[in-house]
Every structure is written in C-alpha cells, then in structure tokens.
mmCIF file as gemmi writes it, N, C-alpha and C atoms, coordinates in Angstrom:
data_model
loop_
_atom_site.group_PDB
_atom_site.id
_atom_site.type_symbol
_atom_site.label_atom_id
_atom_site.label_alt_id
_atom_site.label_comp_id
_atom_site.label_asym_id
_atom_site.label_entity_id
_atom_site.label_seq_id
_atom_site.pdbx_PDB_ins_code
_atom_site.Cartn_x
_atom_site.Cartn_y
_atom_site.Cartn_z
_atom_site.occupancy
_atom_site.B_iso_or_equiv
_atom_site.pdbx_formal_charge
_atom_site.auth_seq_id
_atom_site.auth_asym_id
_atom_site.pdbx_PDB_model_num
ATOM 1 N N . MET Axp A 1 ? 0.946 -1.075 -0.216 1 0 ? 1 A 1
ATOM 2 C CA . MET Axp A 1 ? 0.264 -0.056 -0.154 1 0 ? 1 A 1
ATOM 3 C C . MET Axp A 1 ? 0.726 1.224 -0.021 1 0 ? 1 A 1
ATOM 4 N N . VAL Axp A 2 ? 0.568 2.286 -0.925 1 0 ? 2 A 1
ATOM 5 C CA . VAL Axp A 2 ? 1.471 3.306 -1.033 1 0 ? 2 A 1
ATOM 6 C C . VAL Axp A 2 ? 0.775 4.634 -0.287 1 0 ? 2 A 1
ATOM 7 N N . VAL Axp A 3 ? 1.547 4.905 0.545 1 0 ? 3 A 1
ATOM 8 C CA . VAL Axp A 3 ? 0.32 6.133 1.28 1 0 ? 3 A 1
ATOM 9 C C . VAL Axp A 3 ? 0.312 7.524 0.377 1 0 ? 3 A 1
ATOM 10 N N . VAL Axp A 4 ? -0.623 8.024 0.049 1 0 ? 4 A 1
ATOM 11 C CA . VAL Axp A 4 ? -0.952 8.925 -0.912 1 0 ? 4 A 1
ATOM 12 C C . VAL Axp A 4 ? -1.677 10.032 0.047 1 0 ? 4 A 1
ATOM 13 N N . ASP Axp A 5 ? -2.303 9.421 1.027 1 0 ? 5 A 1
ATOM 14 C CA . ASP Axp A 5 ? -3.179 10.624 1.705 1 0 ? 5 A 1
ATOM 15 C C . ASP Axp A 5 ? -2.322 11.545 2.719 1 0 ? 5 A 1
ATOM 16 N N . PRO Axp A 6 ? -2.458 13.02 2.458 1 0 ? 6 A 1
ATOM 17 C CA . PRO Axp A 6 ? -1.853 14 2.823 1 0 ? 6 A 1
ATOM 18 C C . PRO Axp A 6 ? -1.656 14.077 4.342 1 0 ? 6 A 1
ATOM 19 N N . GLU Axp A 7 ? -3.063 13.611 4.992 1 0 ? 7 A 1
ATOM 20 C CA . GLU Axp A 7 ? -2.896 13.55 6.43 1 0 ? 7 A 1
ATOM 21 C C . GLU Axp A 7 ? -1.938 12.32 7.093 1 0 ? 7 A 1
ATOM 22 N N . LYS Axp A 8 ? -1.908 11.365 6.415 1 0 ? 8 A 1
ATOM 23 C CA . LYS Axp A 8 ? -1.22 10.146 6.688 1 0 ? 8 A 1
ATOM 24 C C . LYS Axp A 8 ? 0.523 10.869 6.421 1 0 ? 8 A 1
ATOM 25 N N . LEU Axp A 9 ? 0.728 11.137 5.343 1 0 ? 9 A 1
ATOM 26 C CA . LEU Axp A 9 ? 2.042 11.577 5.235 1 0 ? 9 A 1
ATOM 27 C C . LEU Axp A 9 ? 2.272 12.61 6.489 1 0 ? 9 A 1
ATOM 28 N N . ALA Axp A 10 ? 1.389 13.589 6.629 1 0 ? 10 A 1
ATOM 29 C CA . ALA Axp A 10 ? 2.123 14.732 7.479 1 0 ? 10 A 1
ATOM 30 C C . ALA Axp A 10 ? 2.141 14.017 8.927 1 0 ? 10 A 1
ATOM 31 N N . ALA Axp A 11 ? 1.519 12.987 9.131 1 0 ? 11 A 1
ATOM 32 C CA . ALA Axp A 11 ? 1.533 12.367 10.526 1 0 ? 11 A 1
ATOM 33 C C . ALA Axp A 11 ? 2.923 11.456 10.7 1 0 ? 11 A 1
ATOM 34 N N . THR Axp A 12 ? 2.936 11.153 9.48 1 0 ? 12 A 1
ATOM 35 C CA . THR Axp A 12 ? 4.605 10.098 9.353 1 0 ? 12 A 1
ATOM 36 C C . THR Axp A 12 ? 5.899 10.944 9.379 1 0 ? 12 A 1
ATOM 37 N N . GLU Axp A 13 ? 5.666 12.096 8.899 1 0 ? 13 A 1
ATOM 38 C CA . GLU Axp A 13 ? 6.691 12.912 8.816 1 0 ? 13 A 1
ATOM 39 C C . GLU Axp A 13 ? 6.658 13.479 10.135 1 0 ? 13 A 1
ATOM 40 N N . PHE Axp A 14 ? 5.847 13.946 11.251 1 0 ? 14 A 1
ATOM 41 C CA . PHE Axp A 14 ? 5.662 14.666 12.342 1 0 ? 14 A 1
ATOM 42 C C . PHE Axp A 14 ? 6.679 13.554 13.243 1 0 ? 14 A 1
ATOM 43 N N . ARG Axp A 15 ? 6.163 12.157 13.329 1 0 ? 15 A 1
ATOM 44 C CA . ARG Axp A 15 ? 6.98 11.058 14.019 1 0 ? 15 A 1
ATOM 45 C C . ARG Axp A 15 ? 8.027 10.452 13.616 1 0 ? 15 A 1
ATOM 46 N N . HIS Axp A 16 ? 8.488 10.541 12.346 1 0 ? 16 A 1
ATOM 47 C CA . HIS Axp A 16 ? 9.831 9.944 12.039 1 0 ? 16 A 1
ATOM 48 C C . HIS Axp A 16 ? 10.657 11.093 11.064 1 0 ? 16 A 1
ATOM 49 N N . GLY Axp A 17 ? 10.211 12.339 10.568 1 0 ? 17 A 1
ATOM 50 C CA . GLY Axp A 17 ? 11.09 13.101 10.149 1 0 ? 17 A 1
ATOM 51 C C . GLY Axp A 17 ? 10.698 13.133 8.721 1 0 ? 17 A 1
ATOM 52 N N . PRO Axp A 18 ? 11.47 14.34 7.733 1 0 ? 18 A 1
ATOM 53 C CA . PRO Axp A 18 ? 10.736 14.39 6.323 1 0 ? 18 A 1
ATOM 54 C C . PRO Axp A 18 ? 10.901 13.329 5.495 1 0 ? 18 A 1
ATOM 55 N N . ILE Axp A 19 ? 10.011 13.143 4.53 1 0 ? 19 A 1
ATOM 56 C CA . ILE Axp A 19 ? 10.024 12.1 3.749 1 0 ? 19 A 1
ATOM 57 C C . ILE Axp A 19 ? 10.847 12.392 2.383 1 0 ? 19 A 1
ATOM 58 N N . ARG Axp A 20 ? 11.831 12.031 2.253 1 0 ? 20 A 1
ATOM 59 C CA . ARG Axp A 20 ? 12.634 12.622 0.948 1 0 ? 20 A 1
ATOM 60 C C . ARG Axp A 20 ? 12.21 11.794 -0.339 1 0 ? 20 A 1
ATOM 61 N N . LYS Axp A 21 ? 11.581 10.576 -0.288 1 0 ? 21 A 1
ATOM 62 C CA . LYS Axp A 21 ? 11.364 9.784 -1.166 1 0 ? 21 A 1
ATOM 63 C C . LYS Axp A 21 ? 10.428 8.693 -0.942 1 0 ? 21 A 1
ATOM 64 N N . ARG Axp A 22 ? 9.448 8.333 -1.608 1 0 ? 22 A 1
ATOM 65 C CA . ARG Axp A 22 ? 8.832 7.089 -1.566 1 0 ? 22 A 1
ATOM 66 C C . ARG Axp A 22 ? 9.122 5.868 -2.707 1 0 ? 22 A 1
ATOM 67 N N . CYS Axp A 23 ? 9.392 4.749 -1.912 1 0 ? 23 A 1
ATOM 68 C CA . CYS Axp A 23 ? 9.663 3.681 -2.386 1 0 ? 23 A 1
ATOM 69 C C . CYS Axp A 23 ? 8.635 2.301 -2.263 1 0 ? 23 A 1
ATOM 70 N N . VAL Axp A 24 ? 8.517 1.999 -3.39 1 0 ? 24 A 1
ATOM 71 C CA . VAL Axp A 24 ? 7.805 0.518 -2.636 1 0 ? 24 A 1
ATOM 72 C C . VAL Axp A 24 ? 8.806 -0.627 -3.234 1 0 ? 24 A 1
ATOM 73 N N . ILE Axp A 25 ? 8.891 -1.81 -2.234 1 0 ? 25 A 1
ATOM 74 C CA . ILE Axp A 25 ? 9.967 -2.791 -2.644 1 0 ? 25 A 1
ATOM 75 C C . ILE Axp A 25 ? 9.093 -3.863 -2.528 1 0 ? 25 A 1
ATOM 76 N N . TYR Axp A 26 ? 9.027 -4.517 -3.928 1 0 ? 26 A 1
ATOM 77 C CA . TYR Axp A 26 ? 7.983 -5.715 -4.052 1 0 ? 26 A 1
ATOM 78 C C . TYR Axp A 26 ? 8.798 -6.897 -5.028 1 0 ? 26 A 1
ATOM 79 N N . ARG Axp A 27 ? 7.96 -7.481 -5.432 1 0 ? 27 A 1
ATOM 80 C CA . ARG Axp A 27 ? 8.374 -9.026 -6.249 1 0 ? 27 A 1
ATOM 81 C C . ARG Axp A 27 ? 8.218 -8.54 -7.9 1 0 ? 27 A 1
ATOM 82 N N . GLY Axp A 28 ? 7.939 -7.54 -8.119 1 0 ? 28 A 1
ATOM 83 C CA . GLY Axp A 28 ? 7.604 -7.282 -9.314 1 0 ? 28 A 1
ATOM 84 C C . GLY Axp A 28 ? 8.844 -6.132 -10.166 1 0 ? 28 A 1
ATOM 85 N N . GLU Axp A 29 ? 8.461 -5.727 -11.281 1 0 ? 29 A 1
ATOM 86 C CA . GLU Axp A 29 ? 9.627 -4.92 -12.083 1 0 ? 29 A 1
ATOM 87 C C . GLU Axp A 29 ? 9.827 -3.785 -11.497 1 0 ? 29 A 1
ATOM 88 N N . ASN Axp A 30 ? 11.138 -3.178 -11.77 1 0 ? 30 A 1
ATOM 89 C CA . ASN Axp A 30 ? 11.399 -2 -11.523 1 0 ? 30 A 1
ATOM 90 C C . ASN Axp A 30 ? 10.947 -1.051 -12.266 1 0 ? 30 A 1
ATOM 91 N N . GLY Axp A 31 ? 10.496 0.207 -11.258 1 0 ? 31 A 1
ATOM 92 C CA . GLY Axp A 31 ? 9.608 1.18 -12.223 1 0 ? 31 A 1
ATOM 93 C C . GLY Axp A 31 ? 9.564 2.542 -11.616 1 0 ? 31 A 1
ATOM 94 N N . GLN Axp A 32 ? 8.9 3.45 -12.125 1 0 ? 32 A 1
ATOM 95 C CA . GLN Axp A 32 ? 8.256 4.431 -11.416 1 0 ? 32 A 1
ATOM 96 C C . GLN Axp A 32 ? 7.045 5.192 -11.678 1 0 ? 32 A 1
ATOM 97 N N . ASP Axp A 33 ? 6.419 5.957 -10.777 1 0 ? 33 A 1
ATOM 98 C CA . ASP Axp A 33 ? 5.039 6.258 -11.299 1 0 ? 33 A 1
ATOM 99 C C . ASP Axp A 33 ? 4.61 7.626 -10.647 1 0 ? 33 A 1
ATOM 100 N N . GLY Axp A 34 ? 4.963 8.408 -11.118 1 0 ? 34 A 1
ATOM 101 C CA . GLY Axp A 34 ? 5.076 10.027 -10.523 1 0 ? 34 A 1
ATOM 102 C C . GLY Axp A 34 ? 6.519 9.981 -9.842 1 0 ? 34 A 1
ATOM 103 N N . ASP Axp A 35 ? 6.083 10.158 -8.599 1 0 ? 35 A 1
ATOM 104 C CA . ASP Axp A 35 ? 7.425 10.278 -7.559 1 0 ? 35 A 1
ATOM 105 C C . ASP Axp A 35 ? 7.536 8.965 -6.837 1 0 ? 35 A 1
ATOM 106 N N . ILE Axp A 36 ? 7.023 8.25 -7.005 1 0 ? 36 A 1
ATOM 107 C CA . ILE Axp A 36 ? 6.669 6.852 -6.125 1 0 ? 36 A 1
ATOM 108 C C . ILE Axp A 36 ? 7.64 5.872 -6.849 1 0 ? 36 A 1
ATOM 109 N N . LEU Axp A 37 ? 8.899 5.253 -6.25 1 0 ? 37 A 1
ATOM 110 C CA . LEU Axp A 37 ? 9.893 4.199 -7.02 1 0 ? 37 A 1
ATOM 111 C C . LEU Axp A 37 ? 9.209 3.16 -6.806 1 0 ? 37 A 1
ATOM 112 N N . TYR Axp A 38 ? 9.245 2.416 -7.333 1 0 ? 38 A 1
ATOM 113 C CA . TYR Axp A 38 ? 8.825 0.733 -7.482 1 0 ? 38 A 1
ATOM 114 C C . TYR Axp A 38 ? 10.055 -0.112 -7.691 1 0 ? 38 A 1
ATOM 115 N N . ARG Axp A 39 ? 11.079 -1.13 -6.686 1 0 ? 39 A 1
ATOM 116 C CA . ARG Axp A 39 ? 11.948 -1.426 -6.725 1 0 ? 39 A 1
ATOM 117 C C . ARG Axp A 39 ? 11.521 -3.255 -6.386 1 0 ? 39 A 1
ATOM 118 N N . ASN Axp A 40 ? 12.337 -3.984 -7.473 1 0 ? 40 A 1
ATOM 119 C CA . ASN Axp A 40 ? 12.069 -5.405 -7.068 1 0 ? 40 A 1
ATOM 120 C C . ASN Axp A 40 ? 12.991 -5.743 -5.981 1 0 ? 40 A 1
ATOM 121 N N . VAL Axp A 41 ? 12.461 -6.419 -5.315 1 0 ? 41 A 1
ATOM 122 C CA . VAL Axp A 41 ? 13.273 -6.853 -3.673 1 0 ? 41 A 1
ATOM 123 C C . VAL Axp A 41 ? 14.489 -7.483 -4.073 1 0 ? 41 A 1
ATOM 124 N N . GLU Axp A 42 ? 14.555 -8.095 -5.249 1 0 ? 42 A 1
ATOM 125 C CA . GLU Axp A 42 ? 16.31 -9.124 -5.425 1 0 ? 42 A 1
ATOM 126 C C . GLU Axp A 42 ? 16.937 -8.053 -5.515 1 0 ? 42 A 1
ATOM 127 N N . ASP Axp A 43 ? 16.625 -7.157 -6.438 1 0 ? 43 A 1
ATOM 128 C CA . ASP Axp A 43 ? 17.684 -6.357 -7.114 1 0 ? 43 A 1
ATOM 129 C C . ASP Axp A 43 ? 18.047 -5.231 -6.213 1 0 ? 43 A 1
ATOM 130 N N . TYR Axp A 44 ? 17.212 -4.719 -5.376 1 0 ? 44 A 1
ATOM 131 C CA . TYR Axp A 44 ? 17.378 -3.755 -4.233 1 0 ? 44 A 1
ATOM 132 C C . TYR Axp A 44 ? 18.212 -4.385 -3.226 1 0 ? 44 A 1
ATOM 133 N N . LEU Axp A 45 ? 18.014 -5.93 -2.831 1 0 ? 45 A 1
ATOM 134 C CA . LEU Axp A 45 ? 18.936 -6.397 -1.766 1 0 ? 45 A 1
ATOM 135 C C . LEU Axp A 45 ? 20.085 -6.367 -2.396 1 0 ? 45 A 1
ATOM 136 N N . LYS Axp A 46 ? 20.52 -6.717 -3.572 1 0 ? 46 A 1
ATOM 137 C CA . LYS Axp A 46 ? 21.659 -6.917 -4.371 1 0 ? 46 A 1
ATOM 138 C C . LYS Axp A 46 ? 22.424 -5.758 -4.427 1 0 ? 46 A 1
ATOM 139 N N . SER Axp A 47 ? 21.625 -4.335 -4.273 1 0 ? 47 A 1
ATOM 140 C CA . SER Axp A 47 ? 22.331 -3.006 -4.546 1 0 ? 47 A 1
ATOM 141 C C . SER Axp A 47 ? 23.013 -2.961 -2.979 1 0 ? 47 A 1
ATOM 142 N N . LEU Axp A 48 ? 22.603 -3.477 -1.962 1 0 ? 48 A 1
ATOM 143 C CA . LEU Axp A 48 ? 23.026 -3.013 -0.537 1 0 ? 48 A 1
ATOM 144 C C . LEU Axp A 48 ? 24.296 -3.462 -0.358 1 0 ? 48 A 1
ATOM 145 N N . VAL Axp A 49 ? 24.774 -4.717 -1.171 1 0 ? 49 A 1
ATOM 146 C CA . VAL Axp A 49 ? 26.098 -5.46 -0.752 1 0 ? 49 A 1
ATOM 147 C C . VAL Axp A 49 ? 27.008 -4.294 -1.29 1 0 ? 49 A 1
C-alpha cells in the first residue's frame, strides 16, 4: 500500500522526520509512477552489498 493521503503523510513526517522519497519494494518489475519508485526486492537487496 502506498501512502498518498496527505494527513497520513503529515503524521508520518511528524513522527519520523521528512519524507525524502517514496519507494515500494516488491517482487515485480522496477519502475516509477510519478514520484513513487517501485523496486524489485531481489535487485534492491543486491544493491546493498
């Protein structure tokens, strides 16, 4: 679930600090929809090494 509700985003920023980017990590293909990034979980984990 991608948070797009402005109230929920504001509450998250209040509790955890500014949101710099939004990224969904899942088993599908890498991509982007507006300012939301979609990253394949395997590619993401490999990039951490």
